[in-house]
N, C-alpha and C positions, 0 to 999 in steps of 0.2 A: 504492501499499499505506499504510494507515495505521500512526503509529506507536506503541509499545507502549503510552505513554499516552494515546492517541485509544481503543484498542482495551480498555482498561481502561474505561472509561469509555458505552461502545457495547456492549458483551458483556452477557447476561446472567449475575448473579452464578450461584454452581452453589451445593452443597450446604452448603459452608464457612461460607459470608455466615449464615446463616440464625442456624448456631451463633454464632457471632459477635456478631449483633446480640443474638439470647437473653442470650448473658455480660455486655453492654454491659448491656444494662436492667437488666437482673440488680443488677447493682455499683451502679447506678446511684439503683434502690430501697430495697438493703441500707444505704446512705448517709445517702439523706435522714431516715430513720429512725433512724439514728444520730448525724445529727447535730442532733437535741436537745437531747441533751448537751455541754455544752462542758468542757474539758478542762484543766486547769491544767498547763501543761510545765515553767514553775519559777515558784514566790509571791517574794513579797518582794523585789522588784528596784526600786532609786530609779528616781523619775520615773514610771516606768509598770507601778510595784508589779508587773508581773508577766508572765508570756508565755504567750498562753492559746490554744488552738483549740477545734475541736469535736471529736465522734466519727466525724465524715463522713469526715474528713481520712485516716483509716483504707484508706478504699476507694477514696472519690474521685477520687483522682489518677491509680486503673487505669482510668477509662471513658475519660481523654483517652488513656491509651496503646494502650487498644482504638478511638478514635475516630480517630487517628493511623493506626492498623493500619487498617483503613474505607476511609478517603480513599488511604492510598497505593496499596492492592492496588486498590480499587474505582472508586476516581473521586470525585469532588463528588456527583452524584446519589444514588448508592445510600449514602455517608457520612447525607447530607442524610436522606433516607427514615429511618435507620435511629437519628437524633435525632430527629424529628416523633416513631414508634414510642416512643421511652424517654420525650418530652414526657408525649404523652395516656397514656401509661400510670402516670407520676408526678403527675402531676395527679389519675387516677382515683384511684391509695393517697389524695392528698390528700383527697377527697372523700372516700373511703369509710370512714376512719378519724375524718374529723369526724361523719360520722354517726351512725358507732356510737356514738363516745363521747358525742353528745347522748341516746341513744336511753335512756332507761330501764333499767334493769339488771335480768338474770331472776331467779328465784327462788331462793337461792344463793351469790348472784355477788355477791364480798364486795370486788370490784377496783376498784368505779367510778373513783374517785379517781386510781386510779398511772394506770388507763387512759388517763384521761383528759389525766394529767400528762404522758404520756408519747407517750398519739398522739393527742391533740386537737390537733394543731396550730395555732399560732396563723394566722389568715389568711395576717397582714402575713409570717411565715416563711414557706408558701406561696408567696405572691407575691414575693418574694427570690429563692427557690431554684430556682425556673421560668423569671424573668427571666434570672437569673445564668447557669442553665444554657443557654438557648437562644440567648444574647450569644456565652458563650463555646465553647459545641461550631458552633457555626457560624463563630465567626472562626476557632477552631483546624483546623477540617476547610479551609477556605476560604485560607486560610493557609497551608498544606500541600501546596495542589493550583496555587495559584500561585505558590510558591517553586518546587515541582516540574517546570514549563512553562518556568521560565526556570534549572533549575540541569545542570548538566554532571552526566553518570552517577559516581556514587560521594561523590552529595552528603545521605547520606540521613538521617544524623543532624544538616546544617543546616536540614531544614526540620521534620525532630520537634522538634529544642530550638525552633526560632524560631513556631512553631506552638501550641508548649504555651507560653510564652514569653505569646504575645499575649493566647489564648484562654484561659489560666489567671489572667491579669489580671484581665481583666473580670467571670469569671465569681465570683472571691475579691471583689475593690469591691464588685459589685453585690451579690452576696449578703449580702455584711458589713452596709453602710451600711443598704441597703434595709431588714433584719430588726433592724439594730439599734442604728441611730441613733437617739441619746436613754435608751439600756436602761443601757451600760455609765455608770461613775459618773466615767468621763472621757471628754475625746476621744482621749489620750492611750492610756489602753488598748486603746478602738475601734480604733486604728494600729495599735497593737504586736498586736495580734489578727488583721485583716487578712494586714498583712504575716510574722506569722508562716507563717498559713494558707497565704501564696501563696510564700515561699520553700520551704516543705515541699514545695507541692505539684509547683515545678518539680524538686527535688531526685529527690522519688522517678520522676518521670519521665526524669530524666538517671541514674536508679541503674540504670533499667528499660532504659537504653537498647543492651544487647547481646540481652535476652532479644526486646523489641521487632523489632529484627533477626533474629532466627532466627523469631521468628510472621512477619513479613511475608514472609519467604523461601521459609518452609515453605509458607505459603497460594499463593505467585506455583507455586510449584512444583506444588501439587495440584490449583489452577482453569485450569495451563497459562499463566500470562501470563507475559513475558521479565521475567527478572532481571535490570534497569538499575539497581537502586538501587549 
């Protein structure tokens, strides 16, 4: 008789999986657009000038919450499928926005410059976003499943936080340094920007632990998986 973890990776997922994957991809696409704006958290600090983040920080941490749900409930195979779908949708959105921004405006359309400024993504930022996303989400899913295979029942918080610490670090560091190296006035400000985003995203994951627990248990119950967390 296979264990609960083995059942989760071999059984076909139910309809709830499609809903979770759709929300996961939606949050990713919204966050990528919001990330085009940097936000000042605290200004005029000594040495580092201030604390900054980007608009994607508002929702992007929730993709890691749902990534945890996918990996914990459905296993690495199905989590990987959602990550790949999200990657291709994000790439398609970026290419579409670039093409639309490059196209000449039609009669009466007066917002061409504004559209280009917001949605005409710089290719460097697109590449940074996609690389950071792939590395972070794959590490998040892999670490969670790896910890699950070695953990005693009742250690759900351990793998949720542990996977996020690793995944968010890779995602945030890769994105910030690929996208913004050389663009900030100083390395200190870029490092501050990176650290602020990382701490914030991990903090959101920790704050959402009760919600993540409830969602995982509800989906496992609905899908008929053993509640072994």
